[in-house]
DONUMI-776725 format. One record per residue (C-alpha): y, z, x; residue number from 1. Coordinates in Angstrom, 2 decimals. Layout:
BEGIN
+---------+---------+---------+------+
|      py |      pz |      px | sese |
+---------+---------+---------+------+
|       Y |       Z |       X |  NUM |
...
+---------+---------+---------+------+
END
This chain:
BEGIN
+---------+---------+---------+------+
|      py |      pz |      px | sese |
+---------+---------+---------+------+
|  -11.15 |  -60.53 |   55.18 |    1 |
|  -11.51 |  -59.24 |   51.56 |    2 |
|   -8.39 |  -59.39 |   49.41 |    3 |
|   -6.48 |  -56.13 |   48.52 |    4 |
|   -6.85 |  -57.07 |   44.80 |    5 |
|  -10.65 |  -57.92 |   45.09 |    6 |
|  -12.53 |  -56.22 |   42.27 |    7 |
|  -16.00 |  -57.42 |   43.27 |    8 |
|  -18.80 |  -54.88 |   42.29 |    9 |
|  -16.48 |  -52.91 |   39.95 |   10 |
|  -17.33 |  -52.07 |   36.47 |   11 |
|  -14.22 |  -52.12 |   33.97 |   12 |
|  -14.14 |  -51.04 |   30.37 |   13 |
|  -11.13 |  -52.39 |   28.56 |   14 |
|  -10.39 |  -51.24 |   24.99 |   15 |
|   -8.85 |  -53.79 |   22.74 |   16 |
|   -9.73 |  -56.65 |   24.94 |   17 |
|  -10.17 |  -59.36 |   22.38 |   18 |
|   -6.60 |  -60.50 |   22.23 |   19 |
|   -3.19 |  -59.98 |   23.76 |   20 |
|   -2.51 |  -57.82 |   26.74 |   21 |
|   -6.13 |  -56.28 |   26.77 |   22 |
|   -7.61 |  -59.83 |   26.65 |   23 |
|   -5.20 |  -60.78 |   29.55 |   24 |
|   -6.42 |  -57.79 |   31.68 |   25 |
|  -10.12 |  -58.42 |   30.98 |   26 |
|   -9.79 |  -62.05 |   31.93 |   27 |
|   -7.80 |  -61.34 |   35.07 |   28 |
|  -10.02 |  -58.50 |   36.25 |   29 |
|  -13.08 |  -60.78 |   35.77 |   30 |
|  -11.31 |  -63.31 |   37.82 |   31 |
|  -11.03 |  -60.94 |   40.53 |   32 |
|  -14.65 |  -59.97 |   40.69 |   33 |
|  -15.09 |  -57.17 |   38.09 |   34 |
|  -17.76 |  -56.94 |   35.61 |   35 |
|  -15.79 |  -56.48 |   32.59 |   36 |
|  -16.88 |  -54.56 |   29.14 |   37 |
|  -15.21 |  -56.35 |   26.29 |   38 |
|  -14.48 |  -54.03 |   23.56 |   39 |
|  -12.72 |  -54.09 |   19.94 |   40 |
|  -13.87 |  -53.21 |   16.45 |   41 |
|  -15.20 |  -56.80 |   15.60 |   42 |
|  -18.73 |  -57.51 |   17.40 |   43 |
|  -18.16 |  -61.32 |   17.02 |   44 |
|  -14.89 |  -61.20 |   18.52 |   45 |
|  -16.26 |  -59.24 |   21.52 |   46 |
|  -19.16 |  -61.49 |   21.86 |   47 |
|  -16.85 |  -64.58 |   21.90 |   48 |
|  -14.58 |  -63.32 |   24.64 |   49 |
|  -17.39 |  -62.21 |   26.90 |   50 |
|  -19.19 |  -65.59 |   26.33 |   51 |
|  -15.79 |  -67.15 |   27.38 |   52 |
|  -15.32 |  -65.26 |   30.51 |   53 |
|  -19.18 |  -65.94 |   31.44 |   54 |
|  -18.74 |  -69.66 |   30.83 |   55 |
|  -15.66 |  -69.50 |   33.06 |   56 |
|  -17.81 |  -68.04 |   35.89 |   57 |
|  -17.13 |  -64.29 |   35.44 |   58 |
|  -19.16 |  -61.25 |   34.33 |   59 |
|  -18.52 |  -59.73 |   30.98 |   60 |
|  -20.67 |  -58.03 |   28.27 |   61 |
|  -19.62 |  -56.95 |   24.76 |   62 |
|  -19.88 |  -53.45 |   23.24 |   63 |
|  -17.85 |  -53.11 |   19.95 |   64 |
|  -16.10 |  -49.88 |   19.51 |   65 |
|  -13.52 |  -48.39 |   16.89 |   66 |
|  -11.66 |  -46.12 |   19.27 |   67 |
|  -10.81 |  -43.62 |   16.50 |   68 |
|  -14.45 |  -42.84 |   15.97 |   69 |
|  -15.63 |  -40.38 |   18.73 |   70 |
|  -19.36 |  -41.37 |   18.27 |   71 |
|  -18.57 |  -45.10 |   19.10 |   72 |
|  -16.50 |  -44.17 |   22.33 |   73 |
|  -19.36 |  -42.19 |   23.47 |   74 |
|  -21.67 |  -45.02 |   22.83 |   75 |
|  -19.19 |  -47.34 |   24.67 |   76 |
|  -19.56 |  -45.22 |   27.77 |   77 |
|  -23.18 |  -44.57 |   27.38 |   78 |
|  -24.01 |  -48.19 |   26.80 |   79 |
|  -21.64 |  -49.34 |   29.88 |   80 |
|  -23.47 |  -47.07 |   32.28 |   81 |
|  -27.00 |  -47.90 |   30.82 |   82 |
|  -26.48 |  -51.66 |   31.10 |   83 |
|  -23.97 |  -52.02 |   34.05 |   84 |
|  -24.80 |  -48.84 |   36.22 |   85 |
|  -21.71 |  -47.08 |   35.92 |   86 |
|  -17.96 |  -47.11 |   35.32 |   87 |
|  -15.21 |  -47.45 |   37.96 |   88 |
|  -12.12 |  -48.76 |   35.78 |   89 |
|  -11.04 |  -47.82 |   32.44 |   90 |
|   -8.16 |  -49.49 |   30.63 |   91 |
|   -7.06 |  -47.73 |   27.48 |   92 |
|   -5.23 |  -50.50 |   25.86 |   93 |
|   -6.31 |  -50.43 |   22.14 |   94 |
|   -3.51 |  -49.04 |   19.95 |   95 |
|   -1.65 |  -49.03 |   16.50 |   96 |
|    1.70 |  -49.12 |   14.81 |   97 |
|    1.08 |  -49.16 |   10.97 |   98 |
|    4.86 |  -48.18 |   10.29 |   99 |
|    8.24 |  -49.66 |   11.11 |  100 |
|   11.18 |  -47.67 |    9.93 |  101 |
|   12.66 |  -44.31 |   10.10 |  102 |
|   10.46 |  -41.34 |   11.00 |  103 |
|   11.65 |  -39.37 |    7.79 |  104 |
|    9.95 |  -41.99 |    5.53 |  105 |
|    6.57 |  -42.20 |    7.50 |  106 |
|    3.52 |  -40.73 |    5.86 |  107 |
|    1.51 |  -37.88 |    7.24 |  108 |
|   -1.50 |  -40.33 |    7.10 |  109 |
|    0.31 |  -43.11 |    8.91 |  110 |
|    1.60 |  -40.40 |   11.35 |  111 |
|   -1.91 |  -38.86 |   12.12 |  112 |
|   -3.22 |  -42.56 |   12.68 |  113 |
|   -0.75 |  -43.40 |   15.31 |  114 |
|   -1.43 |  -40.07 |   17.13 |  115 |
|   -5.17 |  -40.46 |   16.58 |  116 |
|   -5.55 |  -44.17 |   17.95 |  117 |
|   -2.87 |  -44.02 |   20.42 |  118 |
|   -3.41 |  -40.60 |   22.08 |  119 |
|   -6.33 |  -38.65 |   21.06 |  120 |
|   -8.78 |  -41.85 |   21.40 |  121 |
|   -7.68 |  -42.08 |   25.16 |  122 |
|   -8.04 |  -38.40 |   25.63 |  123 |
|  -11.54 |  -38.68 |   24.36 |  124 |
|  -12.38 |  -41.64 |   26.24 |  125 |
|  -11.11 |  -40.49 |   29.71 |  126 |
|  -12.95 |  -37.24 |   29.15 |  127 |
|  -16.14 |  -39.21 |   28.63 |  128 |
|  -15.60 |  -41.82 |   31.36 |  129 |
|  -14.25 |  -40.00 |   34.38 |  130 |
|  -17.28 |  -37.92 |   35.15 |  131 |
|  -19.03 |  -41.26 |   35.56 |  132 |
|  -16.36 |  -42.40 |   38.02 |  133 |
|  -16.71 |  -39.40 |   40.10 |  134 |
|  -20.47 |  -40.23 |   40.57 |  135 |
|  -19.32 |  -43.81 |   42.07 |  136 |
|  -16.84 |  -42.02 |   44.53 |  137 |
|  -13.76 |  -42.40 |   42.45 |  138 |
|  -12.26 |  -44.76 |   39.97 |  139 |
|   -8.81 |  -45.93 |   38.23 |  140 |
|   -7.69 |  -44.96 |   34.83 |  141 |
|   -5.07 |  -47.37 |   33.43 |  142 |
|   -3.44 |  -46.48 |   29.85 |  143 |
|   -1.24 |  -48.97 |   28.21 |  144 |
|    1.94 |  -47.27 |   27.13 |  145 |
|    5.28 |  -48.82 |   26.16 |  146 |
|    8.90 |  -48.61 |   27.05 |  147 |
|    8.91 |  -47.10 |   23.45 |  148 |
|    7.84 |  -43.71 |   25.32 |  149 |
|   11.18 |  -43.98 |   27.41 |  150 |
|   13.69 |  -44.27 |   24.69 |  151 |
|   14.42 |  -43.23 |   21.22 |  152 |
|   13.84 |  -45.54 |   18.27 |  153 |
|   15.07 |  -45.70 |   14.63 |  154 |
|   12.28 |  -47.87 |   13.71 |  155 |
|    9.60 |  -47.01 |   16.12 |  156 |
|    9.87 |  -43.33 |   16.58 |  157 |
|    6.54 |  -41.98 |   16.19 |  158 |
|    4.86 |  -44.90 |   18.13 |  159 |
|    7.11 |  -44.07 |   20.83 |  160 |
|    6.07 |  -40.26 |   20.87 |  161 |
|    2.59 |  -41.36 |   21.06 |  162 |
|    3.49 |  -43.60 |   24.13 |  163 |
|    5.26 |  -40.96 |   25.76 |  164 |
|    2.20 |  -38.72 |   25.41 |  165 |
|    0.06 |  -41.44 |   27.08 |  166 |
|    2.39 |  -41.28 |   30.13 |  167 |
|    1.71 |  -37.65 |   30.32 |  168 |
|   -1.87 |  -38.04 |   29.81 |  169 |
|   -1.95 |  -40.23 |   32.83 |  170 |
|   -0.05 |  -37.80 |   34.89 |  171 |
|   -2.40 |  -34.91 |   33.86 |  172 |
|   -5.48 |  -36.94 |   34.69 |  173 |
|   -3.89 |  -37.82 |   38.13 |  174 |
|   -3.32 |  -34.02 |   38.99 |  175 |
|   -6.62 |  -32.83 |   37.53 |  176 |
|   -8.84 |  -35.37 |   38.97 |  177 |
|   -7.16 |  -36.62 |   42.09 |  178 |
|   -9.23 |  -34.55 |   44.36 |  179 |
|  -12.12 |  -36.37 |   43.09 |  180 |
|  -10.42 |  -39.61 |   44.11 |  181 |
|   -9.81 |  -40.60 |   40.47 |  182 |
|   -6.27 |  -42.46 |   39.97 |  183 |
|   -4.54 |  -42.67 |   36.72 |  184 |
|   -1.28 |  -44.43 |   35.84 |  185 |
|    0.30 |  -45.87 |   32.68 |  186 |
|    1.90 |  -49.22 |   32.29 |  187 |
|    4.99 |  -49.33 |   29.93 |  188 |
|    5.53 |  -52.99 |   28.72 |  189 |
|    8.59 |  -54.15 |   26.89 |  190 |
|    8.47 |  -56.73 |   24.10 |  191 |
|    5.51 |  -59.01 |   24.96 |  192 |
|    4.39 |  -61.98 |   23.07 |  193 |
|    1.20 |  -60.74 |   21.24 |  194 |
|    0.02 |  -60.45 |   17.69 |  195 |
|    0.58 |  -56.68 |   17.94 |  196 |
|    4.24 |  -57.20 |   18.45 |  197 |
|    4.61 |  -60.13 |   16.28 |  198 |
|    6.98 |  -58.19 |   13.82 |  199 |
|    9.49 |  -57.75 |   16.40 |  200 |
|    9.58 |  -61.32 |   18.23 |  201 |
|    9.00 |  -63.50 |   15.07 |  202 |
|   12.09 |  -61.64 |   13.53 |  203 |
|   15.14 |  -63.86 |   14.69 |  204 |
|   17.73 |  -61.14 |   14.62 |  205 |
|   15.61 |  -58.68 |   16.50 |  206 |
|   14.41 |  -61.42 |   18.75 |  207 |
|   18.06 |  -62.41 |   19.55 |  208 |
|   19.05 |  -58.68 |   20.26 |  209 |
|   16.23 |  -58.10 |   22.51 |  210 |
|   16.41 |  -61.12 |   24.84 |  211 |
|   20.39 |  -60.70 |   24.78 |  212 |
|   20.18 |  -57.10 |   25.94 |  213 |
|   17.19 |  -58.05 |   28.60 |  214 |
|   18.37 |  -59.19 |   31.99 |  215 |
|   15.72 |  -61.82 |   32.28 |  216 |
|   16.87 |  -63.06 |   28.99 |  217 |
|   13.15 |  -63.50 |   27.45 |  218 |
|   10.35 |  -61.37 |   26.29 |  219 |
|    7.11 |  -60.94 |   28.33 |  220 |
|    3.83 |  -62.66 |   28.44 |  221 |
|    0.41 |  -60.94 |   28.44 |  222 |
|   -0.43 |  -62.12 |   32.08 |  223 |
|    2.76 |  -60.27 |   33.44 |  224 |
|    1.22 |  -57.08 |   32.27 |  225 |
|   -2.32 |  -58.05 |   33.56 |  226 |
|   -1.23 |  -58.50 |   37.02 |  227 |
|    0.10 |  -54.84 |   37.10 |  228 |
|   -3.51 |  -53.91 |   35.84 |  229 |
|   -5.29 |  -55.56 |   38.71 |  230 |
|   -3.02 |  -53.93 |   41.34 |  231 |
|   -3.56 |  -50.43 |   39.88 |  232 |
|   -7.25 |  -50.87 |   39.63 |  233 |
|   -7.70 |  -52.46 |   43.19 |  234 |
|   -7.29 |  -51.31 |   46.68 |  235 |
|   -3.76 |  -52.45 |   46.40 |  236 |
|   -2.90 |  -49.57 |   44.19 |  237 |
|   -5.15 |  -47.06 |   46.09 |  238 |
|   -2.38 |  -44.77 |   46.82 |  239 |
|   -0.46 |  -44.92 |   43.47 |  240 |
|   -1.36 |  -42.44 |   40.92 |  241 |
|    0.44 |  -40.17 |   38.28 |  242 |
|    3.05 |  -43.02 |   37.60 |  243 |
|    4.43 |  -45.08 |   34.88 |  244 |
|    4.90 |  -48.76 |   35.65 |  245 |
|    7.70 |  -50.28 |   33.65 |  246 |
|    7.52 |  -53.99 |   33.15 |  247 |
|   10.04 |  -55.06 |   30.54 |  248 |
|   12.34 |  -57.79 |   32.08 |  249 |
|   14.85 |  -54.99 |   32.94 |  250 |
|   15.54 |  -53.90 |   29.31 |  251 |
|   15.47 |  -50.17 |   30.35 |  252 |
|   17.81 |  -50.77 |   33.47 |  253 |
|   20.44 |  -51.53 |   31.00 |  254 |
|   22.05 |  -54.20 |   28.75 |  255 |
|   23.52 |  -57.47 |   30.39 |  256 |
|   27.44 |  -57.11 |   30.47 |  257 |
|   28.54 |  -60.62 |   30.40 |  258 |
|   26.61 |  -63.94 |   29.86 |  259 |
|   29.35 |  -65.94 |   31.38 |  260 |
|   28.74 |  -68.28 |   34.38 |  261 |
+---------+---------+---------+------+
END
């Protein structure tokens, strides 16, 4: 009997998959049988990750891509189809946050970069990839959002706006493409121990506040996001679409009232 989480024979593109959450997702999808396309800006990093997955018994290829460049996204899709035969799973994980501080002091250039990389690139890529999924009878789109898209912030306001837009993109795809058996969901992590979020979890004051206000009293690990991605990509998640799955240790549920035993 095949597992509900079996991804054997599936082709998965994961952007930003050479480190952090993207790396964890690509690694775990490969362990569950998928052929994963490792993609980030640096070719050598992509090749190293793909080689590591292959050495561990998985299937992976490397296709470098800067998600802010439309022609490179199209090449990512075209090369995946040419080399692997199609696309079944698309994980939009690549993102940026070049600014930490109040929105009023953010430059137009920084704002445009956040919205371009975090939203427009996912819009471009899903429009390019989904028709190939339809040809294979369906597929799963997973966009890595953030709890920043659910709450206001005095330091990460524009990043939060972009992540809220990603949640809506997933909902729109679910509605538009559901009749073609395309599922689309977002994952909204809380603070996770990645290089991307290092400025938050390496700051002792911010770290104490976050863990104090989180029911599980800790931050997350990349693998704790990867498990949800495997679920959403597999038969286990075949009736789940248009949703945002929050994985934050309980942060958005509310602060801990008391730490007394």
